[in-house]
C-alpha positions in Angstrom: -4.6 9.2 36.7 -2.5 6.3 35.4 -0.1 6.9 32.5 -2.2 4.7 30.1 -5.4 6.6 31.0 -3.6 9.9 30.3 -2.7 8.5 26.8 -6.2 7.5 26.2 -7.4 11.0 27.2 -4.8 12.6 25.0 -6.0 10.6 22.0 -9.6 11.5 22.7 -8.6 15.2 22.7 -7.0 14.8 19.3 -3.5 15.5 20.6 -0.6 14.0 18.7 1.2 11.0 20.2 4.9 10.4 19.7 6.9 7.2 19.0 7.4 6.3 22.7 3.7 6.8 23.5 2.7 4.7 20.5 5.0 1.9 21.6 3.6 2.1 25.2 0.1 1.7 23.8 1.2 -1.2 21.6 2.5 -3.0 24.7 -0.1 -2.0 27.2 -3.4 -0.7 25.8 -6.5 -2.9 26.1 -7.4 -4.3 22.7 -11.0 -3.1 22.6 -10.1 0.3 24.0 -7.7 0.7 21.1 -10.5 -0.3 18.7 -12.8 2.3 20.2 -10.2 5.1 20.0 -9.3 4.2 16.4 -13.0 4.0 15.5 -13.6 7.5 16.9 -10.6 8.8 15.1 -11.9 7.3 11.8 -15.1 9.4 12.2 -13.2 12.6 12.6 -11.8 12.1 9.1 -14.9 10.5 7.6 -18.1 11.6 9.2 -20.4 9.4 7.1 -20.7 5.6 7.4 -19.4 5.1 3.9 -16.8 2.4 3.3 -15.1 3.0 0.0 -13.5 0.6 -2.5 -12.0 0.9 -6.0 -12.5 -1.4 -8.9 -9.1 -2.0 -10.5 -6.6 -4.6 -11.6 -3.1 -5.3 -10.4 -1.1 -5.9 -13.5 2.4 -7.1 -13.0 4.0 -6.2 -16.3 7.1 -8.2 -15.5 8.1 -10.7 -12.8 11.9 -10.4 -13.5 13.7 -8.7 -10.7 17.2 -8.4 -9.4 16.2 -7.2 -5.9 16.0 -10.7 -4.5 13.9 -9.7 -1.5 13.7 -12.5 1.0 10.0 -11.9 1.6 9.0 -12.2 -2.1 7.7 -15.5 -3.6 6.8 -13.9 -6.9 10.0 -12.6 -8.5 12.2 -14.5 -11.0 15.9 -13.9 -11.6 16.9 -12.7 -15.0 17.5 -15.6 -17.4 15.1 -18.0 -15.8 12.6 -19.8 -18.0 9.5 -18.7 -16.1 10.4 -15.0 -16.2 8.2 -12.8 -18.4 7.5 -9.3 -19.7 3.9 -8.9 -20.7 3.1 -8.5 -24.4 1.2 -5.4 -25.5 -1.6 -7.7 -26.6 -1.9 -9.4 -23.2 -1.7 -6.1 -21.4 -4.5 -4.5 -23.5 -6.7 -7.6 -23.0 -6.3 -7.2 -19.2 -7.2 -3.5 -19.4 -10.2 -4.1 -21.7 -11.6 -6.7 -19.2 -11.0 -4.2 -16.3 -13.1 -1.6 -18.1 -15.8 -4.1 -18.9 -16.0 -4.7 -15.1 -16.5 -1.0 -14.5 -12.9 -0.6 -13.4 -11.5 3.0 -13.2 -7.8 2.3 -12.8 -5.0 -0.2 -13.2 -2.2 -0.8 -10.6 0.9 -1.3 -12.7 3.8 -2.9 -10.9 6.7 -5.1 -11.7 10.2 -5.3 -10.4 13.7 -4.1 -10.9 14.1 -5.7 -14.4 17.6 -4.9 -15.8 16.4 -5.7 -19.3 14.0 -2.8 -19.4 15.1 0.8 -20.1 13.4 4.2 -19.8 11.9 4.0 -23.3 10.1 0.8 -22.4 8.3 2.5 -19.5 7.4 5.7 -21.5 6.2 3.6 -24.5 4.2 1.4 -22.2 2.5 4.4 -20.5 1.9 6.2 -23.8 0.4 3.2 -25.5 -2.1 2.7 -22.6 -3.2 6.3 -22.7 -3.5 6.4 -26.5 -5.9 3.4 -26.4 -7.7 3.6 -23.1 -9.3 6.1 -20.8 -8.1 4.7 -17.5 -6.1 6.0 -14.5 -2.6 4.5 -14.2 -1.6 4.0 -10.6 1.9 2.7 -11.2 5.5 1.9 -10.4 6.4 1.8 -6.7 9.2 4.2 -5.4 11.7 1.3 -5.5 10.9 0.8 -9.2 11.1 4.6 -9.9 14.4 4.9 -8.0 15.8 2.0 -10.0 14.6 3.5 -13.3 16.2 6.8 -12.3 19.6 5.3 -11.4 19.7 3.1 -14.5 18.9 6.1 -16.7 21.3 8.4 -14.9 18.5 10.8 -14.0 17.5 12.5 -10.8 14.4 11.1 -9.1 12.5 14.3 -9.9 13.4 14.2 -13.6 12.5 10.5 -13.8 9.1 11.2 -12.3 8.5 14.2 -14.7 9.2 12.0 -17.7 6.9 9.2 -16.5 4.2 11.7 -15.6 4.4 13.3 -19.1 4.1 9.8 -20.6 0.9 9.0 -18.7 1.6 8.1 -15.1 -1.2 9.5 -12.9 -0.3 8.4 -9.4 2.2 6.3 -7.4 1.4 3.3 -5.2 3.2 2.9 -1.9 4.8 -0.5 -2.6 8.3 -1.4 -1.6 8.1 0.4 1.7 8.1 -2.7 3.8 9.6 -1.2 7.0 11.2 2.2 6.5 14.1 1.5 8.8 17.4 0.6 7.1 18.6 -1.9 9.6 15.6 -4.0 8.7 15.7 -3.3 5.0 19.3 -4.4 4.8 18.2 -7.8 6.2 15.1 -8.4 4.1 15.8 -6.5 0.9 19.5 -5.5 0.7 19.5 -4.8 -3.0 16.4 -2.5 -2.9 16.6 1.2 -2.2 16.8 2.2 1.4 14.4 4.4 3.3 15.6 7.8 2.2 15.3 7.3 -1.6 11.8 5.7 -1.0 10.7 8.8 0.8 12.4 11.1 -1.7 10.4 9.6 -4.6 7.2 10.4 -2.6 8.3 13.9 -1.7 9.2 14.7 -5.3 6.0 13.2 -6.7 3.9 15.3 -4.2 5.9 18.4 -5.2 4.9 17.7 -8.8 1.2 17.5 -7.9 1.0 13.7 -7.9 -0.9 11.9 -5.2 0.4 8.6 -3.7 -0.4 6.0 -1.2 1.7 4.6 1.6 2.1 1.1 2.9 3.7 -0.9 5.6 4.5 -4.7 5.5 5.0 -6.0 9.1 5.3 -9.3 10.8 8.7 -10.4 9.6 12.1 -9.2 11.2 11.0 -5.9 12.6 10.4 -5.0 16.2 7.5 -2.9 17.4 9.8 0.2 17.6 10.4 -0.1 13.9 6.7 0.0 13.2 6.4 3.4 14.9 9.6 4.8 13.3 8.0 3.8 10.0 4.7 5.5 10.8 6.6 8.6 12.1 8.5 9.0 8.8 5.3 8.9 6.9 3.6 11.3 9.2 6.5 13.8 9.0 6.4 13.7 5.2 2.6 14.1 5.1 3.0 17.2 7.4 5.2 18.7 4.7 3.4 17.7 1.5 -0.1 16.5 2.2 0.3 14.2 -0.8 -0.6 10.8 0.6 -4.2 9.8 0.0 -4.2 6.6 2.2 -2.2 4.3 4.3 -2.4 0.5 3.9 -0.8 -1.8 6.6 -0.6 -5.4 5.7 1.0 -8.5 7.1 3.9 -10.5 5.7 2.9 -13.9 4.2 5.7 -16.3 4.9 4.8 -19.3 2.8 7.1 -20.0 -0.2 9.6 -17.3 0.9 13.1 -17.3 2.4 11.9 -15.8 5.7 10.8 -18.5 8.0 8.8 -16.7 10.7 5.5 -17.3 12.4 2.5 -15.9 10.6 1.2 -12.7 12.2 -2.1 -13.3 14.0 -5.4 -11.5 13.2 -5.3 -9.9 16.6 -1.8 -8.4 16.0 -3.0 -7.1 12.6 -6.0 -5.4 14.1 -3.8 -3.9 16.9 -1.4 -2.4 14.5 -4.2 -1.2 12.2 -5.9 0.6 15.1 -2.6 2.2 16.2 -1.9 3.3 12.7 -5.2 5.1 12.5 -4.4 6.8 15.9 -0.8 7.7 15.0 -1.3 8.9 11.5 -3.4 12.0 12.5 -2.8 13.6 9.1 -4.0 10.8 6.8 -7.6 10.9 5.7 -7.9 7.2 4.8 -6.8 3.9 6.3 -7.3 0.8 4.2 -8.2 -2.7 5.4 -6.2 -5.6 3.8 -8.7 -8.3 2.9 -6.1 -9.7 0.4 -3.9 -10.9 3.3 -6.5 -11.2 6.1 -9.6 -12.6 4.4 -13.1 -11.3 4.4 -14.1 -11.7 8.1 -11.0 -10.0 9.5 -11.3 -7.2 6.9 -14.9 -6.8 8.1 -13.7 -6.5 11.7 -11.1 -3.9 10.5 -13.9 -1.5 9.8 -14.3 -1.2 13.6 -10.6 -0.7 14.2 -10.1 2.5 12.2 -10.3 1.4 8.6 -12.7 3.3 6.3 -11.7 1.8 3.0 -11.7 -1.8 1.6 -9.1 -1.1 -1.1 -9.4 -2.8 -4.5 -11.7 -5.5 -5.7 -8.4 -7.0 -7.1 -9.6 -8.4 -10.4 -6.2 -9.8 -10.5 -3.5 -10.3 -7.8 -0.3 -12.3 -8.2 2.3 -11.3 -5.6 0.5 -12.2 -2.4 -1.0 -15.2 -4.2 2.6 -16.5 -4.8 3.0 -16.7 -1.1 0.1 -19.1 -0.9 -2.7 -16.6 0.0 -5.4 -16.2 -2.6 -8.5 -14.6 -1.1 -10.7 -13.2 -3.8 -13.6 -10.9 -3.4 -15.7 -9.8 -6.4 -17.5 -6.4 -6.1 -20.8 -7.9 -5.2 -19.3 -9.8 -2.3 -17.3 -6.8 -1.1 -20.4 -4.7 -1.1 -22.3 -7.4 0.9 -19.5 -7.6 3.6 -19.6 -3.8 4.0 -23.4 -3.7 4.1 -23.7 -6.5 6.6 -21.2 -4.7 8.9 -23.6 -1.8 9.1 -21.9 0.6 6.6 -22.7 1.9 3.1 -20.5 0.6 0.3 -19.4 3.3 -2.1 -17.2 2.9 -5.2 -14.4 5.6 -5.4 -11.6 6.6 -7.7 -7.9 6.8 -6.9 -8.4 10.2 -5.3 -11.2 9.0 -3.0 -13.9 10.9 -5.0 -17.1 8.9 -4.8 -18.4 7.5 -8.1 
């Protein structure tokens, strides 16, 4: 039996593959065989033909950031005229609209804003919880690490304070590629891999659930993709705290990184391999925000079992020139026409 066939057989038997095997599959596996293997793996975690989604809003409370990531077209430097911090009135209006649209959570993310201190974040969380019954999925590990350093707190203590103020769960933003040789090139002023993983480890230890992401298609090589996946899988072995994994492709327009845009085929290949490699993650999310509706629909046959958010509002990817929008009705139609059952969920993947 050829080596590639042995790998296929290994996956069918639910045996774990390592980085080298993942890399070999990336370079040599037939596209549709990968799809079939990932699809089979998807049904081992999710027996029913449900495709889930969440109704939420991505609220960027500030666009001021000192990180200066080369891949970001959204941030503004401190002192620029178009930098902002949302007023409480505007924030509350956005939350009210989200609830009117049957939303169950807000995704609250900003940047590394030197003008904001710990009191700002705790007051923000408390004011939301005092006025609304809504889940706050907020502050990426890079933001939390920055808050902790700026406040002279340990990562654990910073999370405890934010949790007590109202933070419910943490999104996996700012992961990009969890390999420092790549991070130093694309986001040198942002925390490196170890602090990012430490935030997630501490959050899981405190009973908080989080998601994990990967942004690929910029300066990384395939080996970095599998090193990234391996770090997430190792942490999940320890904590079981990740609810889902979301791979998405870098959008180069309006950014400082001038690279060729990743193809849909490449996206689907990496998605399928992510489903196969992450054998301890229950959910894999399709990225219709970066791929559009038709490729997201195809992703449901490449291992994805979740369509993510209806994204009542999205600003960061849109700043890079990509502005696909899907209202709930359209999202449900896409899922149904692909032969699946659309089901709304909450942040913890409980069906609503």
